N, C-alpha and C positions, 0 to 999 in steps of 0.2 A: 407325441412329440415332433414339433415342426425343424424339418434340417434345411436351410437354406445354401447352394452352391453359389459362389458369387463368381460368375464369369467374366473376365477381361477380353476383350478382341483380342485373338490368338491366342486365349490359354492353351496350357498344355494339357493332353486327354488325361496324362497321368494323374491328375488331380481330380479326375472322378473317381480312382479307383476307393478310395474312401467309400463312397457312396455303396459298391457291395457290402459291407460290414451291415450296413442297416437292411439292406435288402435279406441277407441273411439271418438278421435277429428277426425280420418280420415273418419269414419263411419259418424258423424256427419254433417260433410261438404261435404260429397257426395263423396269427392275426395283425393287424397294423399297429406297431409299433410307433414307427416312425414314418413319417410324412415326409418325402424328398421333393425339393424343388429347385428348379433351376432359374437363376436370376441376371439380370445386368443392368446397366444403364437405364435403357428407354423399355426392355423387351423385347420381341423379337425373335430374330435369328443371327446365332453368334457363331463364327466360325473359329474352331481351335487351330494350332499350330500347322498342323498339316492341310486344311482346307473343309473339314468334314462340318456340317453346320447343328448345332441343339438350338429348339426353340426354348425361349425364356422369357419370364415374367420380370416385368420394373421392380429392382430392388428399393426396400425401404417403405413398400404400402402395408404391412403387418408385420406383426410380430414374430421372430423366431427363437425356438429355446436355442438353436446354433447355428451362428452362419461360420461358413467354411470359406474361405477366399483362396480360389485357384491360382496358381502362379503360370508366368511365361518360361518358354525355355531358356531364355535370358532376360534378366531384369530390364526393364525399358520405361521411361516417363509414363505416368497412366493421366488421363485424360483430368482437368478439374472439375467438371461435373461428375463425373465416377468416383472421383474421390470426396468431394460434397455428399453424393448419395451413399457411400460405402459408411463414411461419420455417421451419418443420420440412421442407417441400417444396424450400425452397430450400439445406438445408444437404445434399439430397439429391441436387439437382443439380448439372451439371458447369458452367452459367452459367444467370443468372436475367435477365431481362430484361423490359421492358413496351412495351406499343401505347399511346401517348398519355397518357390521364388513368391509367393502370394506374400509372404514377410516382407517384401519391397511394399506392394501396397499398402499393407496397415502401417508399414515404417511413413510413405509418403503424407498418409492422412493424420499422423501423429498419434497413433494409437498403441505403440511402443514404448512411450518414452517412460522410463524407469522400471521396464520387463526386462526377464531373464527370456531371451528369444533363439530361436534356432532359424536355419536354412539350409538349404543344399554347402556342403562344405566347400565346394568349388565358388560360391558366392559369399561365404561368410564377412571376410573383411571387406567386400564391398559394401555390407548391409551395415556393419559396424561402422563404417565412414559415413554412410546416409543418414545412420541413427544412433549417434554417439552417445545420447542419454539411455541408451537401452543395453545390457548386458549381453551380448553376441556370443553365445556358446555353439564351435564349430562342430563339436565332434558327441553331439548327443544320440547319434544313432549307433 
């Protein structure tokens, strides 16, 4: 299975913690069950919230089983080009999800309309205001 993490500029490194679950599954199985990739709008080096960079591939160039969108420390507007590529990648992925404030990117891309969603409790009200057609659940964790 192909797992892709979409990393917006300044992404919060905590969003990559989910990768350890796939790593552990591969280790336990003794073989590669999950292929993990890191993606961005154009590919190349993307710095996280404290300045460390990760090499990425351009998003939306191949099918993924799961697309995981990482968020920022605090929600901020997303570049229109990245939103367009996110929409295209989501169409190719079997499932699309996000970590924490990555839900804001999904909302900006129009991918949360009519869905039950969650984010960090501190930003739940803001997400509900941004995506009034979604049902934001503030206390899911």
